C-alpha positions in Angstrom: 0.7 12.1 27.2 2.2 13.8 24.2 5.2 16.2 24.6 6.1 19.3 22.6 8.2 22.6 23.2 8.4 26.6 22.3 8.2 27.4 18.7 10.8 28.6 16.3 10.5 29.1 12.6 12.5 29.2 9.4 11.4 31.7 6.9 11.1 31.4 3.2 8.6 30.4 0.6 8.6 29.0 -2.9 7.8 31.0 -5.9 4.4 30.3 -7.3 2.6 30.5 -10.6 0.9 33.5 -12.1 -1.3 35.9 -10.1 -4.9 35.0 -10.1 -8.0 36.5 -8.5 -10.6 34.7 -6.4 -12.0 33.0 -9.5 -8.9 31.7 -11.2 -11.0 30.3 -14.1 -11.3 33.8 -15.5 -7.6 33.9 -16.2 -7.7 31.0 -18.6 -7.7 32.2 -22.2 -10.9 32.0 -24.1 -11.2 28.6 -25.9 -8.7 26.9 -23.6 -10.8 26.7 -20.5 -12.3 23.4 -21.9 -9.3 22.1 -23.9 -7.2 21.2 -20.8 -10.0 19.2 -19.1 -10.7 17.5 -22.4 -7.0 16.7 -22.9 -6.8 15.3 -19.3 -9.9 13.2 -19.9 -8.2 11.7 -23.0 -5.1 11.0 -21.0 -7.1 9.4 -18.3 -8.7 7.1 -20.8 -5.3 6.2 -22.4 -3.8 5.4 -18.9 -6.9 3.4 -18.0 -6.6 1.3 -21.2 -2.8 0.6 -20.8 -2.0 -2.8 -19.5 1.3 -4.3 -18.3 0.5 -8.0 -17.7 3.8 -9.6 -18.7 6.3 -10.2 -16.0 9.1 -7.7 -16.7 11.2 -5.5 -14.4 9.3 -2.5 -15.6 5.8 -4.0 -15.3 5.2 -3.6 -11.5 6.5 0.0 -11.4 4.4 0.8 -14.4 1.3 -0.6 -12.8 2.0 1.3 -9.7 2.6 4.6 -11.6 -0.4 4.0 -13.7 -2.6 3.6 -10.7 -1.1 6.6 -9.0 -1.7 8.8 -12.1 -5.2 7.6 -12.4 -5.9 8.4 -8.8 -4.3 11.8 -9.2 -6.3 12.6 -12.3 -9.6 11.5 -10.7 -8.9 12.7 -7.1 -7.3 16.0 -7.8 -6.5 17.3 -11.3 -9.9 17.0 -13.0 -12.0 18.2 -10.1 -9.5 20.9 -9.1 -9.3 22.2 -12.7 -13.1 22.3 -12.8 -13.1 24.6 -9.7 -9.9 26.6 -9.2 -11.7 28.7 -6.7 -12.6 25.8 -4.4 -11.2 25.9 -0.8 -7.4 25.2 -0.5 -6.8 21.6 0.6 -3.9 21.2 3.0 -3.0 17.5 3.4 -1.2 16.9 6.7 1.1 14.0 6.2 4.1 12.5 7.9 5.6 9.6 9.7 4.1 7.3 12.4 3.7 9.1 15.7 4.7 12.5 14.4 1.7 14.2 16.0 -0.2 15.0 12.9 -3.6 14.5 14.5 -2.7 16.4 17.6 -1.5 19.3 15.4 -4.7 19.3 13.3 -6.8 19.3 16.5 -4.8 22.1 17.9 -4.9 24.3 14.8 -8.7 24.0 14.6 -9.1 24.2 18.4 -11.3 21.0 18.5 -10.7 17.3 18.9 -11.7 16.3 15.4 -9.1 13.6 14.7 -8.3 10.7 17.0 -4.8 10.9 18.6 -3.2 8.4 20.8 -0.3 6.1 21.5 -1.6 3.1 19.6 -0.4 2.8 16.0 -1.7 3.4 13.5 -4.0 6.0 15.0 -5.5 7.6 11.9 -7.1 4.6 10.1 -9.3 6.6 7.8 -8.7 10.2 6.6 -10.3 13.1 8.4 -11.1 16.3 6.5 -11.8 19.4 8.5 -13.2 22.6 7.0 -15.2 25.7 7.9 -19.0 25.0 7.8 -19.2 27.4 4.9 -17.0 25.1 2.8 -18.6 21.8 3.7 -20.8 21.6 0.6 -17.8 21.6 -1.7 -16.2 18.6 0.0 -19.4 16.8 0.6 -20.2 16.8 -3.2 -17.5 14.2 -3.7 -15.8 15.8 -6.7 -12.5 15.8 -4.9 -11.3 12.3 -4.0 -14.4 10.7 -5.5 -13.3 7.2 -4.6 -13.8 7.8 -0.9 -17.2 7.5 0.7 -18.2 10.5 2.7 -19.2 10.0 6.3 -20.0 12.3 9.3 -18.9 9.7 11.8 -15.4 8.3 12.6 -14.6 5.1 10.7 -12.1 2.3 10.7 -12.6 1.9 6.9 -9.7 3.5 4.9 -12.1 3.8 2.0 -14.1 6.5 3.8 -13.5 10.2 4.3 -14.7 11.5 7.6 -16.0 15.1 7.1 -15.8 17.4 10.2 -16.6 21.1 10.4 -14.7 23.5 12.7 -15.8 27.2 13.0 -12.4 28.1 14.2 -10.8 27.2 10.9 -11.0 30.1 8.4 -13.2 29.7 5.3 -11.3 28.9 2.1 -9.0 26.5 3.9 -9.3 22.8 4.8 -7.1 20.3 6.6 -7.0 16.6 5.7 -5.4 14.4 8.3 -3.9 11.5 6.3 -2.8 8.1 7.5 0.9 7.5 8.3 3.1 7.4 5.2 5.1 4.6 6.8 2.1 2.8 8.3 2.5 -1.0 9.0 -0.9 -1.4 7.3 -0.5 -1.5 3.5 -3.9 0.0 2.8 -3.1 3.0 5.1 0.3 3.5 3.4 -1.2 3.4 -0.1 -4.0 5.8 0.9 -1.6 8.3 2.4 0.3 8.5 -0.9 -3.0 8.9 -2.8 -4.1 11.7 -0.5 -0.8 13.5 -0.7 -1.1 13.5 -4.5 -4.5 15.3 -4.1 -3.0 18.1 -1.9 -2.9 21.8 -3.0 -0.5 22.2 -0.1 1.3 19.5 1.7 2.0 20.2 5.4 4.7 17.6 6.2 5.1 16.8 9.9 8.2 15.1 11.2 9.9 14.9 14.6 13.4 15.5 15.9 13.8 11.7 16.1 12.5 10.9 12.7 13.3 13.8 10.3 16.1 11.9 8.6 14.1 8.7 7.8 14.3 7.5 4.2 10.5 7.1 3.5 9.5 10.7 4.1 12.3 12.0 2.0 11.3 9.8 -0.9 7.8 11.2 -0.7 9.1 14.8 -0.4 11.2 14.3 -3.6 8.1 13.0 -5.3 6.1 16.0 -4.2 8.8 18.4 -5.3 8.9 16.7 -8.7 5.1 17.2 -9.0 5.5 20.9 -8.1 3.4 20.5 -4.9 3.7 23.4 -2.5 5.2 22.2 0.7 5.5 23.5 4.2 7.4 21.7 7.0 6.7 21.2 10.7 9.6 19.8 12.8 7.7 18.6 15.9 8.8 17.6 19.4 12.2 19.2 19.4 14.0 19.2 22.8 15.0 22.7 23.6 18.6 21.7 24.1 18.7 20.2 20.6 16.9 22.9 18.6 20.0 24.8 17.6 21.4 21.7 16.1 18.4 19.8 14.6 16.6 22.7 12.9 19.7 23.9 10.9 20.5 20.3 9.9 17.0 19.8 8.6 17.2 23.1 6.7 20.4 21.8 5.1 18.8 18.6 4.1 15.9 20.5 2.6 18.2 22.8 0.6 20.1 19.7 -0.7 16.8 18.4 -2.1 15.9 21.7 -3.7 13.3 22.3 -1.0 15.1 25.0 0.9 12.4 27.6 0.1 9.7 25.5 2.0 8.5 27.3 5.2 9.8 25.4 8.2 8.0 25.6 11.6 9.8 24.2 14.6 7.5 23.1 17.5 9.3 22.4 20.8 8.6 19.5 23.0 5.7 20.3 25.4 2.7 18.9 27.2 -0.8 18.7 25.8 -3.8 19.9 27.8 -6.8 17.9 29.0 -8.4 18.0 25.5 -5.2 16.7 23.9 -4.4 20.1 22.4 -1.1 21.8 22.2 -0.7 25.2 24.0 -1.7 28.1 21.8 1.7 29.7 22.2 3.3 26.7 20.5 0.9 26.6 17.5 0.5 30.4 17.2 3.1 31.0 14.5 1.7 28.2 12.3 -1.9 29.3 13.0 -1.1 32.9 12.1 0.6 31.7 8.9 -2.5 29.8 7.8 -4.8 32.6 8.8 -2.9 35.0 6.5 -3.1 32.4 3.7 -6.8 31.9 4.2 -7.4 35.7 4.1 -5.4 36.2 0.9 -7.4 34.9 -2.1 -4.5 35.7 -4.4 -2.1 33.7 -2.4 -4.4 30.7 -2.2 -5.1 30.9 -5.9 -1.4 31.1 -6.6 -0.7 28.0 -4.4 -3.4 26.1 -6.3 -2.1 27.1 -9.7 1.5 26.3 -8.8 0.6 22.9 -7.5 -1.8 22.2 -10.4 0.7 23.3 -13.0 3.5 21.3 -11.3 1.3 18.2 -11.3 0.4 18.7 -15.0 4.0 19.2 -16.0 5.0 16.1 -14.1 2.5 14.0 -16.2 4.5 14.1 -19.4 7.7 12.3 -18.1 5.6 9.9 -16.0 3.5 9.0 -19.0 6.5 8.6 -21.2 7.8 6.0 -18.7 4.5 4.2 -19.0 4.7 4.3 -22.8 8.2 2.8 -22.7 7.0 0.1 -20.4 4.2 -0.6 -22.8 6.7 -0.8 -25.6 8.7 -3.3 -23.6 5.6 -5.4 -23.2 5.1 -5.5 -26.9 8.8 -6.4 -27.5 8.6 -9.1 -24.9 5.4 -10.6 -26.4 7.0 -10.6 -29.9 10.1 -12.2 -28.5 8.1 -14.9 -26.8 6.0 -15.5 -30.0 9.2 -15.8 -32.0 10.7 -18.4 -29.7 7.6 -20.5 -30.2 7.4 -20.0 -34.0 11.1 -20.8 -34.3 10.6 -24.1 -32.5 7.6 -25.1 -34.7 9.3 -23.8 -37.9 12.1 -26.2 -37.1 9.6 -29.0 -36.7 8.2 -28.2 -40.2 11.7 -28.3 -41.6 12.2 -31.7 -40.1 9.1 -33.0 -41.6 10.0 -31.6 -45.0 13.5 -33.1 -44.8 12.0 -36.4 -43.8 10.0 -36.5 -47.0 13.1 -35.6 -49.1 15.8 -37.8 -47.8 14.0 -41.2 -47.9 14.2 -41.9 -44.2 10.5 -42.7 -44.1 10.8 -45.4 -46.7 12.2 -47.9 -44.3 11.1 -50.7 -42.1 7.4 -51.6 -42.2 6.6 -49.2 -45.1 9.4 -50.6 -47.3 8.4 -54.2 -46.5 4.7 -53.7 -47.2 5.5 -51.9 -50.5 7.8 -54.7 -51.6 5.1 -57.3 -50.8 2.4 -55.1 -52.5 4.5 -54.9 -55.7 6.2 -58.3 -55.5 3.0 -60.3 -55.2 1.5 -58.8 -58.3 -1.4 -57.1 -56.5 -0.3 -53.7 -57.8 -0.3 -55.0 -61.4 -3.5 -56.9 -61.1 -5.2 -53.5 -60.7 -3.7 -52.2 -63.9 -4.6 -52.8 -67.6 -3.2 -56.0 -69.2 -1.2 -53.9 -71.8 1.5 -53.4 -69.3 1.7 -57.1 -68.5 5.1 -57.6 -69.9 6.5 -54.9 -67.5 4.6 -56.5 -64.7 6.0 -59.9 -65.4 9.6 -58.6 -65.2 8.9 -56.8 -61.9 7.0 -59.7 -60.3 10.1 -61.9 -61.0 12.2 -59.4 -59.1 10.3 -59.8 -55.8 9.3 -62.7 -53.6 7.4 -62.8 -50.3 4.0 -63.5 -49.0 1.0 -61.5 -50.5 0.0 -58.4 -48.6 -3.2 -56.4 -49.2 -3.1 -52.7 -50.1 -4.7 -51.9 -46.7 -1.6 -53.1 -44.9 0.5 -50.7 -47.0 -1.8 -47.8 -46.3 -1.6 -48.6 -42.5 2.2 -48.7 -42.6 2.3 -45.3 -44.4 -0.1 -43.9 -41.8 1.9 -45.2 -38.9 5.2 -43.9 -40.3 3.8 -40.4 -40.8 2.0 -40.3 -37.4 5.3 -41.3 -35.7 7.1 -38.5 -37.5 4.4 -36.0 -36.5 4.4 -37.0 -32.9 8.2 -36.8 -32.7 8.5 -33.4 -34.2 5.6 -32.0 -32.2 7.1 -33.3 -28.9 10.5 -31.8 -29.8 8.9 -28.4 -30.8 6.9 -28.3 -27.5 10.0 -29.0 -25.5 12.0 -26.3 -27.3 9.2 -23.7 -27.0 8.8 -24.5 -23.3 12.5 -24.2 -22.7 12.7 -20.9 -24.6 9.9 -19.4 -22.5 11.3 -20.7 -19.3 14.5 -18.8 -19.9 12.5 -15.5 -20.3 11.0 -13.9 -17.1 7.7 -13.1 -18.9 7.5 -16.5 -20.5 8.2 -18.4 -17.3 5.2 -16.7 -15.7 2.9 -17.8 -18.5 3.9 -21.4 -18.5 1.9 -24.4 -17.4 3.4 -27.9 -17.0 1.3 -29.4 -19.8 2.9 -27.0 -22.4 6.1 -29.0 -22.1 4.4 -31.8 -24.1 2.2 -31.9 -27.2 -1.6 -31.8 -26.8 -3.1 -34.8 -25.2 -5.2 -35.5 -28.4 -2.3 -35.0 -30.8 -2.0 -38.8 -31.7 -5.7 -38.9 -32.7 -5.4 -35.6 -34.7 -2.3 -36.9 -36.4 -3.9 -40.1 -37.4 -6.9 -38.3 -38.7 -4.6 -35.9 -40.7 -2.8 -38.8 -42.4 -6.1 -40.6 -43.3 -7.5 -37.4 -44.7 -4.3 -36.9 -46.7 -4.4 -40.4 -48.1 -8.0 -39.8 -49.2 -6.8 -36.6 -50.7 -4.2 -38.4 -52.7 -6.8 -40.7 -54.2 -9.0 -37.8 -55.0 -6.0 -36.1 -56.7 -5.5 -39.1 -58.9 -9.2 -38.9 -59.8 -9.0 -35.2 -60.6 -5.8 -35.6 -62.6 -7.7 -38.3 -64.6 -10.0 -35.5 -65.9 -7.3 -34.3 -68.3 -8.0 -35.7 -71.8 -4.5 -36.9 -72.4 -4.2 -38.3 -68.9 -7.6 -40.1 -69.0 -6.6 -42.0 -72.1 -3.8 -43.6 -70.1 -5.5 -44.0 -66.7 -9.2 -44.7 -67.4 -8.7 -48.5 -67.0 -6.4 -48.4 -64.0 -7.3 -48.7 -60.3 -7.2 -45.4 -58.4 -6.2 -47.1 -55.2 -3.1 -48.8 -56.6 -2.1 -45.6 -58.3 -2.6 -43.6 -55.2 -0.5 -45.9 -53.1 2.3 -45.7 -55.6 2.2 -41.9 -55.5 2.4 -42.0 -51.7 5.4 -44.2 -51.9 6.9 -41.8 -54.4 6.4 -38.9 -51.9 8.3 -41.0 -49.3 11.1 -41.8 -51.7 12.5 -38.5 -52.8 11.6 -35.1 -54.4 10.3 -35.6 -57.9 11.0 -39.3 -57.7 14.8 -38.8 -58.1 16.4 -41.7 -56.0 19.2 -40.8 -53.7 22.0 -42.9 -52.5 20.3 -43.5 -49.2 17.2 -44.8 -51.0 19.2 -47.3 -53.0 21.2 -48.3 -49.9 18.0 -49.0 -48.0 16.4 -51.0 -50.7 14.3 -48.2 -52.0 15.0 -49.2 -55.5 11.6 -50.8 -55.3 10.2 -47.3 -55.2 12.1 -46.5 -58.3 10.6 -49.6 -59.9 7.2 -48.3 -59.0 8.1 -45.0 -60.5 9.0 -46.7 -63.7 5.6 -48.3 -63.8 3.8 -45.0 -63.2 5.9 -43.3 -65.8 5.1 -46.0 -68.3 1.4 -45.6 -67.6 1.0 -41.8 -67.0 4.2 -40.2 -68.5 7.1 -38.7 -66.6 5.7 -35.2 -66.2 2.4 -36.5 -64.9 4.2 -38.5 -62.3 6.2 -35.5 -61.2 3.0 -33.4 -60.9 1.2 -36.1 -58.9 4.2 -36.4 -56.5 4.7 -32.7 -56.1 1.0 -32.0 -55.4 0.7 -34.9 -52.9 3.9 -33.8 -51.1 2.7 -30.1 -51.0 -0.7 -31.2 -49.6 0.9 -33.3 -46.9 3.3 -30.5 -45.9 0.4 -28.1 -45.7 -1.7 -30.4 -43.5 1.2 -31.1 -41.2 2.1 -27.4 -41.1 -1.5 -26.6 -40.0 -1.4 -29.2 -37.3 1.9 -27.8 -36.0 0.5 -24.3 -36.1 -2.4 -25.5 -34.0 0.1 -26.9 -31.5 2.0 -23.6 -31.4 -1.2 -21.8 -30.8 -1.3 -23.2 -27.3 1.6 -20.9 -26.5 0.6 -18.0 -28.7 -2.8 -17.6 -27.2 -1.2 -16.9 -23.9 0.8 -14.0 -25.3 -2.1 -12.8 -27.3 -4.2 -12.6 -24.1 -1.4 -10.8 -22.2 -0.3 -8.6 -25.1 -1.3 -4.9 -24.7 -2.8 -3.1 -27.7 -0.3 -2.4 -30.4 -0.7 1.3 -30.2 -0.6 1.6 -26.4 2.7 3.4 -26.2 1.7 5.8 -29.1 -1.7 6.5 -27.5 -0.1 7.4 -24.2 2.5 9.7 -25.8 -0.1 11.3 -28.0 -2.4 12.0 -25.0 0.4 13.3 -22.9 1.4 15.6 -25.7 -2.1 17.0 -25.9 -2.1 17.7 -22.2 1.2 19.5 -22.4 0.1 21.7 -25.3 -3.2 22.5 -23.5 -1.3 23.3 -20.3 0.9 25.9 -22.0 -2.2 27.4 -23.7 -4.1 27.6 -20.4 -1.7 30.1 -18.9 -1.2 28.0 -15.8 2.5 27.6 -16.6 3.2 31.4 -16.4 5.4 32.3 -13.5 5.5 35.3 -11.2 3.0 36.8 -8.7 2.8 36.4 -5.0 4.6 33.9 -2.9 3.3 32.0 0.1 3.1 34.1 3.3 6.4 34.2 5.0 6.8 32.2 8.2 7.0 34.3 11.3 10.5 35.2 12.4 11.0 34.3 16.0 12.7 31.6 18.0 15.3 29.3 16.6 16.1 28.8 12.9 
């Protein structure tokens, strides 16, 4: 059995927006009646398009605020703006076990909402209105995301519609789930419904009025400009003189001191589960006066509507800032990847400059290729004297050109695999140190692509064919062809490849000489004797540039494994600007609409009587 006690009230009412008549739409200036809905629709689209996928401290709050604003626009602002003369919606909210359903039943003098000791009691919202107002709520313009039903439901996605002749026309009560429900869906729905209220009737108890959760919601309602009335329920008579003033002080401290406060004493309910009429009489009379005063109802609607509209701008600015942070984070993640792979490209370029690649197998095969005379047998006899001097310089077993090409290929593939592995590790480490990057990582990103070795081998073979084609193309020059027509392209191409390995523009370094790379210099002398010094430099530079370009493309493809993840997560570049622009349009339309004008009637004063 529920207990309550004799009533006491605290008078006072917040100032509300400008005076309006029964049809408040008539007060909107000509030409502005449609601009505000259009601006809100634009804002709704901008919020719907905003995404916050990267894991940042601001992302989850932004997603929550975005969802809340979308609900408020769909559930309340757009439908309410379309019908300012619609019945006043009073959302009855509060903590678990505060007696919300019992209070609603008592105010409408019928058991329309389930009440009991089991928690949560209200699993789906119940909307009670006069039969004359049922059509408005049944249409589904208000709270369109909730399915209308005429029967009680356990589904929080439904809205149970009930008519009560004892409730005056122009007024409706919505019994919401507990704001601190143990069921997540109920708690979220309660917040959504409170944001759709013209007037929030907040119910708390002598035992729960100082709880943190209700005050957080009250502050949010105040920030939105929602008109609020308070009910302090189940107050023991001996504690009323202490508790009611304390609650009043707390309200004043939160800038809510003007909210009407009704104190309901602890008492018994009757056989129907209703409170005695003497307990609810002050609150019933207050609502009756509000229902009978079209100007007061309209003023409440306009104040809450204007407050909600005014609150959009700072809320959307927060979303825009969060969107900007998403862009900055995505750019930072991309830069960490690009920096890792730029370093890999620099390593490749340096490896072609400092002669480190002209070692081991490549050097041995080149020496054999030149020393056995195979190189010279492919050239015209008129350089025989130079060939004889070079052949005498080298000894060793004969080696075919194919072995030299294979050695070059192996050396370049090894270089590519090494720098790609290092770049992948550095990019992975860089992302792992960033909260947004860590959330995007997969273990395989720590290593190069599985098919990198095959792609690297194909790249080098394609480059080698390109060098041979380069030699053929360069032979098309009249002066060049006179010197090269009789020479084998393959041998010349191999010499050019070795020159690329040796040093920039075939200038030997101390390292090359120390490692025996003088053989490359000897090869250079051959090429210069045949083609001319400038032709040799051109061939080497072009071959080197082609190789660097191909390797750069491969490393870019490797980096893309990371970059595609940020591209997928990255919000549109103009998200922040679009949000700010849309919010600015709403703010301008709000001021033009006249909703922001102050003055006019206040809420009906709460009855004076009993304890304050």
